[in-house]
C-alpha positions as CSV (number, residue, x, y, z in Angstrom):
1,X,0.0,0.0,0.0
2,X,1.5,3.3,-1.0
3,X,1.7,6.4,1.1
4,X,-1.2,8.2,-0.7
5,X,-3.5,5.2,-0.1
6,X,-2.5,5.2,3.5
7,X,-3.5,8.9,3.9
8,X,-7.0,8.0,2.8
9,X,-7.4,5.6,5.7
10,X,-7.7,7.7,8.8
11,X,-8.6,6.6,12.3
12,X,-11.0,8.7,14.4
13,X,-9.8,11.0,17.1
14,X,-11.0,8.8,19.9
15,X,-9.3,5.7,18.4
16,X,-6.0,7.6,18.0
17,X,-6.2,8.9,21.6
18,X,-6.9,5.4,23.0
19,X,-4.0,4.0,21.0
20,X,-1.7,6.7,22.2
21,X,-2.6,6.0,25.8
22,X,-2.4,2.2,25.6
23,X,0.9,2.5,23.7
24,X,2.4,3.9,26.9
25,X,1.7,0.6,28.7
26,X,4.4,-2.0,28.2
27,X,3.1,-5.2,26.5
28,X,4.3,-7.3,29.4
29,X,1.8,-5.6,31.7
30,X,-1.1,-7.0,29.7
31,X,0.4,-10.5,30.1
32,X,0.8,-9.9,33.8
33,X,-2.7,-8.7,34.2
34,X,-4.0,-11.8,32.3
35,X,-2.0,-14.2,34.4
36,X,-3.1,-12.3,37.5
37,X,-6.7,-12.7,36.6
38,X,-6.2,-16.4,36.2
39,X,-4.5,-16.6,39.6
40,X,-7.4,-14.7,41.2
41,X,-9.8,-17.0,39.5
42,X,-8.0,-20.0,40.8
43,X,-7.8,-18.7,44.4
44,X,-11.5,-17.7,44.3
45,X,-12.7,-21.0,43.1
46,X,-10.4,-23.3,45.1
47,X,-10.1,-21.6,48.4
48,X,-13.3,-19.5,48.6
49,X,-15.5,-22.1,46.8
50,X,-17.1,-19.3,44.7
51,X,-17.2,-20.8,41.3
52,X,-19.2,-18.1,39.6
53,X,-17.0,-15.3,40.9
54,X,-13.9,-17.4,39.9
55,X,-15.3,-17.7,36.4
56,X,-15.9,-14.0,36.3
57,X,-12.3,-13.2,37.0
58,X,-11.0,-16.0,34.7
59,X,-12.9,-14.6,31.8
60,X,-10.9,-11.4,32.0
61,X,-7.7,-13.2,30.8
62,X,-8.7,-13.6,27.1
63,X,-9.8,-10.0,26.9
64,X,-6.6,-8.7,28.5
65,X,-4.5,-10.8,26.2
66,X,-6.4,-9.6,23.1
67,X,-5.9,-6.0,24.2
68,X,-2.2,-6.7,24.6
69,X,-2.0,-8.2,21.1
70,X,-3.8,-5.1,19.7
71,X,-1.5,-2.9,21.6
72,X,1.6,-4.7,20.1
73,X,0.2,-4.5,16.6
74,X,-0.5,-0.7,16.9
75,X,3.1,-0.2,18.1
76,X,4.5,-2.3,15.2
77,X,2.4,-0.4,12.7
78,X,3.6,2.9,14.1
79,X,7.2,1.8,13.9
80,X,6.7,0.6,10.3
81,X,5.1,3.9,9.3
82,X,8.0,5.9,10.9
83,X,10.5,3.8,9.0
84,X,8.7,4.3,5.7
85,X,8.7,8.1,6.2
86,X,12.5,8.2,6.9
């Protein structure tokens, strides 16, 4: 895709602001949050015998991992665009 075609594809202001804010968070943090939610889920289910609450916390992990992947893709795309401009 050439530069002129890229200029036609614009993201909205809100999307750009969200990407700028999430780009400040290191990717490892998203992984740590996902693993943490799995740990909280495990503790909640095993030690507190609250299966529904444990499932609630456990279901956060895929969403956090997906946000982390999206975050990484946005960073890679920004780096590629910068390298094409220079």
